N, CA, C and O of each residue as an XYZ file, in Angstrom:
440
protein
N     -25.595      0.839      3.432
C     -24.664     -0.263      3.415
C     -23.261      0.274      3.668
O     -22.843      1.228      3.012
N     -22.541     -0.309      4.589
C     -21.198      0.133      4.953
C     -20.168     -0.694      4.191
O     -20.089     -1.910      4.365
N     -19.384     -0.033      3.351
C     -18.366     -0.712      2.558
C     -16.972     -0.541      3.150
O     -15.985     -0.958      2.544
N     -16.885      0.065      4.321
C     -15.584      0.303      4.940
C     -15.030     -1.010      5.492
O     -15.707     -1.721      6.236
N     -13.804     -1.314      5.120
C     -13.152     -2.538      5.604
C     -12.069     -2.162      6.590
O     -11.370     -1.168      6.395
N     -11.922     -2.928      7.629
C     -10.877     -2.719      8.637
C      -9.953     -3.920      8.582
O     -10.383     -5.058      8.770
N      -8.667     -3.657      8.319
C      -7.698     -4.734      8.193
C      -6.738     -4.724      9.362
O      -6.394     -3.663      9.883
N      -6.315     -5.879      9.767
C      -5.325     -6.024     10.817
C      -3.955     -5.719     10.214
O      -3.563     -6.341      9.227
N      -3.224     -4.766     10.800
C      -1.931     -4.332     10.257
C      -0.897     -5.448     10.253
O       0.111     -5.336      9.555
N      -1.111     -6.509     11.000
C      -0.125     -7.591     11.032
C      -0.308     -8.564      9.872
O       0.471     -9.510      9.753
N      -1.301     -8.370      9.017
C      -1.553     -9.269      7.900
C      -0.794     -8.883      6.644
O      -0.880     -9.591      5.640
N      -0.065     -7.802      6.666
C       0.708     -7.377      5.510
C       1.931     -6.614      6.010
O       2.014     -6.235      7.178
N       2.871     -6.400      5.105
C       4.081     -5.678      5.462
C       4.177     -4.407      4.642
O       3.705     -4.336      3.508
N       4.797     -3.412      5.239
C       5.042     -2.148      4.562
C       6.547     -1.903      4.624
O       7.133     -1.890      5.707
N       7.160     -1.713      3.482
C       8.607     -1.496      3.429
C       8.981     -0.217      4.178
O       8.235      0.761      4.140
N      10.125     -0.217      4.856
C      10.569      0.993      5.558
C      10.636      2.221      4.644
O      10.361      3.338      5.083
N      10.997      2.016      3.387
C      11.074      3.149      2.458
C       9.697      3.786      2.233
O       9.601      4.992      2.007
N       8.649      2.988      2.293
C       7.286      3.512      2.137
C       6.915      4.347      3.361
O       6.335      5.425      3.229
N       7.246      3.851      4.540
C       6.952      4.601      5.758
C       7.713      5.924      5.773
O       7.159      6.959      6.144
N       8.978      5.890      5.370
C       9.766      7.128      5.276
C       9.152      8.085      4.262
O       9.104      9.293      4.497
N       8.683      7.556      3.138
C       8.071      8.400      2.110
C       6.801      9.074      2.624
O       6.521     10.221      2.277
N       6.046      8.375      3.437
C       4.838      8.967      4.025
C       5.222     10.130      4.929
O       4.591     11.187      4.890
N       6.251      9.937      5.741
C       6.703     11.009      6.636
C       7.221     12.191      5.808
O       6.864     13.339      6.076
N       8.056     11.915      4.811
C       8.579     12.992      3.946
C       7.439     13.753      3.275
O       7.450     14.983      3.230
N       6.463     13.024      2.758
C       5.327     13.661      2.100
C       4.521     14.521      3.046
O       4.019     15.577      2.661
N       4.398     14.077      4.272
C       3.666     14.843      5.280
C       4.350     16.176      5.556
O       3.683     17.190      5.763
N       5.668     16.174      5.560
C       6.418     17.385      5.895
C       6.761     18.248      4.686
O       7.156     19.403      4.839
N       6.613     17.695      3.489
C       6.989     18.454      2.290
C       6.101     19.685      2.143
O       4.910     19.654      2.452
N       6.693     20.742      1.676
C       5.937     21.968      1.477
C       5.817     22.827      2.719
O       5.294     23.939      2.651
N       6.289     22.335      3.848
C       6.246     23.103      5.092
C       7.518     23.943      5.164
O       8.593     23.415      5.450
N       7.405     25.238      4.907
C       8.574     26.114      4.790
C       9.290     26.358      6.118
O      10.424     26.837      6.127
N       8.646     26.036      7.232
C       9.277     26.264      8.538
C      10.228     25.136      8.931
O      10.941     25.244      9.928
N      10.239     24.052      8.146
C      11.030     22.880      8.496
C      11.773     22.350      7.285
O      11.346     22.536      6.145
N      12.889     21.688      7.548
C      13.573     20.942      6.496
C      14.373     19.824      7.135
O      14.737     19.883      8.310
N      14.637     18.809      6.339
C      15.488     17.718      6.788
C      16.931     18.197      6.723
O      17.291     18.922      5.795
N      17.764     17.813      7.679
C      19.148     18.294      7.694
C      19.983     17.682      6.584
O      19.672     16.615      6.054
N      21.049     18.387      6.251
C      22.001     17.849      5.281
C      22.833     16.773      5.976
O      22.837     16.696      7.205
N      23.526     15.956      5.215
C      24.309     14.857      5.765
C      25.344     15.275      6.781
O      25.635     14.515      7.705
N      25.913     16.470      6.639
C      26.986     16.913      7.528
C      26.511     17.193      8.948
O      27.304     17.113      9.886
N      25.223     17.521      9.125
C      24.735     17.883     10.450
C      23.971     16.754     11.131
O      23.495     16.923     12.254
N      23.851     15.630     10.483
C      23.039     14.538     11.031
C      23.813     13.741     12.074
O      25.006     13.483     11.917
N      23.120     13.357     13.135
C      23.716     12.525     14.168
C      23.481     11.047     13.882
O      24.249     10.196     14.332
N      22.434     10.740     13.142
C      22.131      9.362     12.764
C      22.337      9.222     11.266
O      22.575     10.207     10.566
N      22.244      7.991     10.780
C      22.424      7.738      9.365
C      21.317      8.366      8.533
O      21.588      8.911      7.463
N      20.082      8.303      8.999
C      18.933      8.827      8.263
C      18.193      9.847      9.120
O      18.068      9.661     10.330
N      17.700     10.925      8.508
C      16.931     11.896      9.292
C      15.548     11.395      9.681
O      14.897     11.968     10.555
N      15.097     10.316      9.027
C      13.793      9.728      9.341
C      13.998      8.254      9.647
O      14.545      7.515      8.828
N      13.563      7.829     10.817
C      13.611      6.417     11.186
C      12.228      6.003     11.680
O      11.670      6.627     12.583
N      11.687      4.959     11.087
C      10.398      4.432     11.527
C      10.625      2.984     11.931
O      10.993      2.149     11.104
N      10.404      2.695     13.199
C      10.569      1.334     13.722
C       9.192      0.731     13.986
O       8.391      1.276     14.746
N       8.939     -0.392     13.349
C       7.642     -1.058     13.476
C       7.789     -2.261     14.389
O       8.737     -3.038     14.275
N       6.831     -2.401     15.298
C       6.768     -3.564     16.174
C       5.310     -3.970     16.272
O       4.502     -3.279     16.893
N       4.978     -5.100     15.652
C       3.585     -5.552     15.635
C       2.722     -4.577     14.857
O       3.010     -4.263     13.702
N       1.665     -4.100     15.492
C       0.746     -3.162     14.843
C       1.042     -1.719     15.225
O       0.237     -0.823     14.969
N       2.211     -1.495     15.845
C       2.574     -0.146     16.258
C       3.895      0.283     15.660
O       4.647     -0.530     15.124
N       4.167      1.575     15.760
C       5.442      2.081     15.285
C       5.872      3.284     16.103
O       5.073      3.925     16.786
N       7.156      3.566     16.009
C       7.753      4.726     16.660
C       8.601      5.428     15.610
O       9.345      4.786     14.870
N       8.485      6.745     15.551
C       9.179      7.542     14.543
C      10.235      8.405     15.219
O       9.985      9.014     16.259
N      11.409      8.449     14.619
C      12.463      9.358     15.044
C      12.778     10.303     13.904
O      13.031      9.861     12.784
N      12.768     11.596     14.174
C      13.011     12.604     13.137
C      14.105     13.566     13.560
O      14.163     13.994     14.713
N      14.967     13.899     12.620
C      15.905     14.995     12.797
C      15.469     16.090     11.843
O      15.298     15.849     10.648
N      15.290     17.288     12.367
C      14.800     18.402     11.559
C      15.570     19.678     11.856
O      16.161     19.837     12.925
N      15.549     20.570     10.896
C      16.018     21.929     11.097
C      14.799     22.834     10.992
O      13.877     22.567     10.222
N      14.808     23.919     11.784
C      13.664     24.828     11.827
C      14.045     26.211     11.333
O      15.193     26.639     11.460
N      13.077     26.895     10.773
C      13.261     28.269     10.338
C      13.512     29.126     11.567
O      12.755     29.075     12.536
N      14.570     29.908     11.521
C      14.938     30.768     12.638
C      13.770     31.664     13.039
O      13.089     32.238     12.189
N      13.551     31.773     14.341
C      12.510     32.658     14.860
C      11.213     31.965     15.235
O      10.350     32.576     15.864
N      11.057     30.691     14.857
C       9.833     29.967     15.187
C      10.004     29.211     16.502
O      11.108     28.786     16.845
N       8.919     29.050     17.223
C       8.943     28.358     18.515
C       9.097     26.862     18.291
O       8.227     26.221     17.703
N      10.207     26.313     18.762
C      10.492     24.897     18.533
C       9.472     23.975     19.192
O       9.076     22.991     18.567
N       9.022     24.237     20.425
C       8.009     23.338     21.002
C       6.716     23.299     20.181
O       6.094     22.244     20.053
N       6.315     24.441     19.629
C       5.105     24.503     18.809
C       5.294     23.724     17.512
O       4.407     22.981     17.091
N       6.460     23.899     16.877
C       6.750     23.149     15.648
C       6.801     21.649     15.916
O       6.273     20.855     15.138
N       7.437     21.266     17.015
C       7.541     19.842     17.341
C       6.158     19.227     17.548
O       5.890     18.131     17.057
N       5.289     19.916     18.263
C       3.929     19.407     18.499
C       3.168     19.273     17.185
O       2.439     18.301     16.986
N       3.334     20.246     16.285
C       2.668     20.184     14.980
C       3.170     18.987     14.180
O       2.374     18.242     13.609
N       4.492     18.802     14.138
C       5.085     17.668     13.421
C       4.574     16.356     13.993
O       4.173     15.472     13.237
N       4.581     16.213     15.306
C       4.128     14.983     15.942
C       2.700     14.640     15.559
O       2.393     13.491     15.241
N       1.842     15.626     15.588
C       0.431     15.410     15.252
C       0.265     15.034     13.779
O      -0.423     14.063     13.462
N       0.884     15.790     12.888
C       0.729     15.552     11.456
C       1.290     14.191     11.038
O       0.646     13.452     10.293
N       2.486     13.863     11.518
C       3.118     12.596     11.157
C       2.313     11.419     11.701
O       2.089     10.441     10.989
N       1.879     11.506     12.950
C       1.098     10.416     13.545
C      -0.210     10.200     12.784
O      -0.586      9.061     12.505
N      -0.897     11.281     12.453
C      -2.159     11.164     11.728
C      -1.948     10.549     10.341
O      -2.707      9.672      9.927
N      -0.926     11.006      9.630
C      -0.675     10.488      8.279
C      -0.335      9.006      8.305
O      -0.896      8.222      7.539
N       0.579      8.622      9.181
C       0.967      7.211      9.245
C      -0.203      6.326      9.652
O      -0.399      5.252      9.083
N      -0.974      6.771     10.626
C      -2.117      5.970     11.073
C      -3.163      5.846      9.975
O      -3.686      4.760      9.725
N      -3.463      6.959      9.325
C      -4.489      6.954      8.271
C      -4.071      6.103      7.078
O      -4.893      5.377      6.518
N      -2.804      6.184      6.685
C      -2.361      5.510      5.471
C      -1.952      4.060      5.684
O      -1.952      3.272      4.739
N      -1.601      3.695      6.928
C      -1.099      2.330      7.174
C      -1.914      1.544      8.183
O      -1.854      0.315      8.193
N      -2.669      2.218      9.028
C      -3.381      1.539     10.098
C      -2.509      1.269     11.309
O      -2.988      0.719     12.300
N      -1.241      1.643     11.251
C      -0.347      1.430     12.393
C      -0.697      2.390     13.525
O      -1.066      3.539     13.285
N      -0.581      1.914     14.746
C      -0.731      2.773     15.909
C       0.614      3.451     16.147
O       1.612      2.778     16.404
N       0.643      4.756     16.064
C       1.884      5.497     16.246
C       2.056      5.755     17.738
O       1.316      6.534     18.340
N       3.044      5.090     18.320
C       3.281      5.202     19.759
C       3.969      6.513     20.117
O       3.693      7.091     21.167
N       4.863      6.985     19.252
C       5.583      8.234     19.520
C       6.190      8.764     18.236
O       6.521      8.006     17.324
N       6.329     10.076     18.184
C       7.082     10.748     17.133
C       8.106     11.613     17.867
O       7.775     12.673     18.400
N       9.350     11.145     17.885
C      10.421     11.839     18.591
C      11.093     12.816     17.630
O      11.651     12.410     16.611
N      11.035     14.102     17.961
C      11.598     15.149     17.112
C      12.862     15.690     17.762
O      12.852     16.097     18.924
N      13.954     15.690     16.997
C      15.207     16.297     17.434
C      15.538     17.416     16.459
O      15.698     17.178     15.262
N      15.642     18.636     16.972
C      16.056     19.750     16.128
C      17.574     19.789     16.124
O      18.205     19.916     17.173
N      18.157     19.678     14.932
C      19.611     19.652     14.802
C      20.169     20.984     14.332
O      21.385     21.145     14.225
N      19.295     21.935     14.051
C      19.755     23.250     13.614
C      18.609     24.158     13.260
O      17.443     23.763     13.250
N      18.979     25.398     12.969
C      18.015     26.396     12.480
C      18.586     26.968     11.190
O      19.793     26.913     10.952
N      17.712     27.511     10.369
C      18.168     28.101      9.113
C      17.487     29.459      8.930
O      16.369     29.667      9.399
N      18.171     30.382      8.244
C      17.608     31.714      8.055
C      16.548     31.720      6.964
O      16.530     30.851      6.092
N      15.678     32.698      7.024
C      14.683     32.881      5.969
C      15.402     33.282      4.692
O      16.435     33.949      4.737
N      14.856     32.876      3.561
C      15.420     33.244      2.269
C      15.194     34.743      2.062
O      14.100     35.242      2.324
N      16.205     35.459      1.600
C      16.012     36.901      1.373
C      15.004     37.141      0.233
O      14.980     36.419     -0.764
N      14.192     38.158      0.415
C      13.196     38.515     -0.597
C      13.865     39.490     -1.571
O      14.436     40.501     -1.160
N      13.787     39.174     -2.851
C      14.420     40.037     -3.870
C      13.401     40.919     -4.539
O      13.749     41.707     -5.418
């Protein structure tokens, strides 16, 4: 017996703060990335999720650990964020636009 239910994403609403929290949670704990501080941001928020119908588009501003390949990090972020949002909300993620606004040094080992 199959108990899996499929719901139409247009039958309910998800607050923007919830969508942002999903993105933050997806990226938390990833030492190669961090959200920029307010002084380096080009937009008001480092995470923007725009929903249209059953789809969404994500805009991210991130800083990367110095020495890592930015295209590789961007592809990883795009995949992880899209999978998390789709799995948790049912929204079709049309794009995850990543803008690197800076790099940061590794923490010194004591």
